[in-house]
N, C-alpha and C positions, 0 to 999 in steps of 0.2 A: 758524738751525742755522749752526754754524762748521764749515767744511771746511779740510782741510790737504792739500795735494798730495803725492803720492808723491815719493820721492827725497831727496837730502840737504838741499836747500834748505827744504822743508817749508813753503812759502809758505801763509799762512792767509787765507781769505776768509770773509766772512758772508753767508748766503743767507736772506732773509726767507722764512718758511714757516709756514703754519697747522697743517700735518699732516706729520710725518715718519714714513714707515713703514720699519722696519728689516727688511731682508731680505738680511742678510749671511751666511746659512747657518751651517754647523756651527762654524766658527771665529769666531763673533761674540763680541765682548767687551762686549756690551751691558750685562750684569750688573756687569762691573767699573765702567764708565763710570757706571751709576746709583748705585753705592755711593760713588763721589767726590761725587756731587750729593747725597748724603744720602738716597738712596732705596734702601734695602737691599731685596733679593728673597730669598725662601726658597731654600735649597739645592736644587739640581736633583733631581729624582726619577728614579734611575737603575736601569735593569734591563738587564743584559748577559748574554746566553747565550753569549758567546764564539763566536758563530758567524762562519764564514768561507765565502766563495764564490769559485768560479774559473770564468771565462767564457771561451768562444771561439767564432769562427763556422765554420760547415760549409756546403759546398755541398749542397743538398738532393738525395739520389740521385733518378734518375728512376723507380725502382719503390719508391716510398714505401709506407707502410702506410694503413690506411684512417682513422686518426686524423688530426686537424688539429693538435693540440698535446698535450704529454705533460707530466705533473706526478707525480713519484714522491715522496710524502711519507716522511719519515724519522719514527722514533719513539724512545722512551727506550731501547729495547733496540739499536735499529740507527739511530743519530742521523745519518744520511746520506740525502741526497735529491738529485733532479736535475730539470731542466726543460728542455724543448725547445720553443722558440717559432718559428714561421715568421716572417720578415721579409721586406723587399723584396729584389729581385734574386735571387729563388729560393733564398734561404739560410736556415739555422737558426741562431739564437742558442741555444746549449747552455750551461747553467749547472749545475755541481755544487756541492752544499751540504753542510755539516758542522758539528757543535758541538763545542767543546773540542778534544780530541786528535784528532777525526776531521775537521779541516779539510782540504779537498781541496788537492792540490799543483798545481803548474804545469808540472813536467816531464812530457815526452810519455808515457813508458811508465808513469809512476806515475799520471798523470792518466787514463789509459785503465783502469789497474787499479782505480782508485777507482770509475770508472764501473761496472765489472763487479761491484763489491761490494754494490751497491744491492739492497734487498729483492726487487726484480723485474729480470730481464734485459732488459725490453723496452727500455730506454734504450740500454744497451750494444749490443744487437742492432741497433737502428736506426742506431748509428753505424758499424756494419761497412761498410755500403755508401756511406758519406758521405765527401766529400772535405774534409779540414780546410783552411780559408782563413786562419787565424791561429794564433799561439801562445795559450796560456792566460793570462789576467791574473787576479790574485788581489785580493780586497778583503777586510780584516780589521776595520775599525773600524766595527762594526754595533751598538753598545749603543743602547737606547732611553733618551732623556734629555729630561725635560720640565721646563723652568724656568717655575715659576708666577708669571709676571709679574703676573698677573690677581689675585694674593693680596697684592701689595705694599701696605703700609700707606700710603705715599706714592707718587704717580705724576706724572711731568711733564706739564704741559700739552702738548697736541699731539703726543704720541709713541705709536706702536703698533708691536709687535714680531711678526713673522709667520715663517712657513716653519720651516726647521731652526734659525734663530736662536731660536725659541720652543720648538719641540719636534722632536726628530728620531727617527725610527723605524728599527728594524732593516731595511735597504733590500731584503731579500729579498722583503717583502710588497708592494713597489710602491706604498706609500701617499703617499709625500711630495709629488709633483706634484698628486695629487688634493686633499689636504688644503690645499695652497697655494691651489689653485683655489677651494675652498669658502671660505677666509679671505678671498680677494679679493672674493668675492661678499658676504661679510659686511660688509666695509669698505664697498663700494658702497652697501649698504643703510643703513649708518649715516650716510654723507655726502650721500646723495641729498636734494636739496631744501633743504640747510641752508646758512647763510652760514659763511665761514671761521672767524669768532670762535666760533660755536657748535660747529663741528666740533672745534676745538682743546679747548674746554672739555668735550666729551664723550669725550676721549680713553681715560679709564678704562673707560667703558661699552664703547666699541669694542674695547678690549683683552679684555674680558671675552667679547664676542661672538666674537672671533677664537678665543679658547681653546676656546669651546664646540665648535668645529670639530674639535678634536683627540680628543675623547673616544672616539668609535667607533674610530678607527684605533688609538689606545693600548690600548683594551681587547682588540683582536684580536691585536696585535703582542705585548703583554706577557703576555697570557694563554696564548698558544702558547710564548713563550720560557721562561716559568716551569715549564713541565713537565720541563725538564732539570735534573738535580742539579748540574751545573756552573755553572748560573746565578748570577750575583752579583745580590744586591738583595732586597728584601722578598719573602718568601714568600706565597703567596695564603692567604686565610683559608678558613673553612668555605664561605662563598658562592663564593669563586673556584674552590675545588676542585670543587664542584657544577658550576659553569659550564664548567670544563675537561672534566669527564667528559662532560657533555652534548654539548659540541662535538665530542669524539672520536666520539660515536655518530653524530652528523651527518655527520662526515667518513667514517666507515666506510660509511654508506648512500650517500654521495655516489659511491662508487666504482662503484656498479651502478645505482643508482636515479636517473633523470633529473630528477625532481622535487626530490629532495634535493641533487642536483649543482647545478641551476639556483640554488636558494636559497642554497647555501653560496657559490658564486662571485659571486652578486649582493652578498652581505654583504662578502666578501673584497675586491672590487672598490669597496666603498663606494657602490654604487648602492642598497643597501637597508641599513637599520638592523640592528643585531645582533639585536634583540628579534623580528624577523621569522622567525627561526629557530625560535622557539617556538609558532608557529601549529600547529594540530592536523594539518594536512596535512603538515608537515615532522616534527613530533614522533612521529606514528605509524610513519613509516618509520624514524626514529632508533631507536626502541624495538624494532622488528621485528629490527634487525640483531644486537641482544644477546640475543635469546631463543634 
């Protein structure tokens, strides 16, 4: 592996390595470098709901509600949502979310007006007695983008691409770090007990194992983002629309049913695979919500 130092001098050194793991994040230039080596990769799969979010810290009020955390989901009619998550120091991290022209602002009055415009007044009411500890900070680059390195016809010996350099998700779903941890486990399983030369030779197989870790999170993030008319990217086919409708039923049931809620958040947090939402125990509850 050849390294170049930062700065004007740009001194280069060579580091012998059997395995190079690329974890350079969203700004990775790996596809460009591979193309220079004659290893072209497919164009990234990109789905962008034009979602934006804006977050700030609050001091948790002494007289809080009976809930531990709050998640107000937007929908296609009102593509606005909000989250309150308790964190250390007796604080809340409060995030407002919106699609397209509904992206939340950062100015104080406008931020609070946005919070009061959600489908439920619960979040806005909770903030009435809370002390703001910071200004709101916005984030807009939320597209889902997957570069399918595992499909490249040619692949360098001893190279594996991981994390956001491989696939980045809409960060509002909180999947990035979990997927990266799963990928680290997959790499560990591939290299355990093998000699360096064999590890290098099996890099393509390792890349495919790492890519498999992406699938569940990609299905969840893109399936939800594709609900909105403003989303750029391929639209779901018949099967995808059926999956979206069923997930909407599960989500509706999760608002009041503890079994459906536990199942939904287990999948959302990647502790369970999406197909676990199809078990009869969950499906019955999801069906009842629409009757």
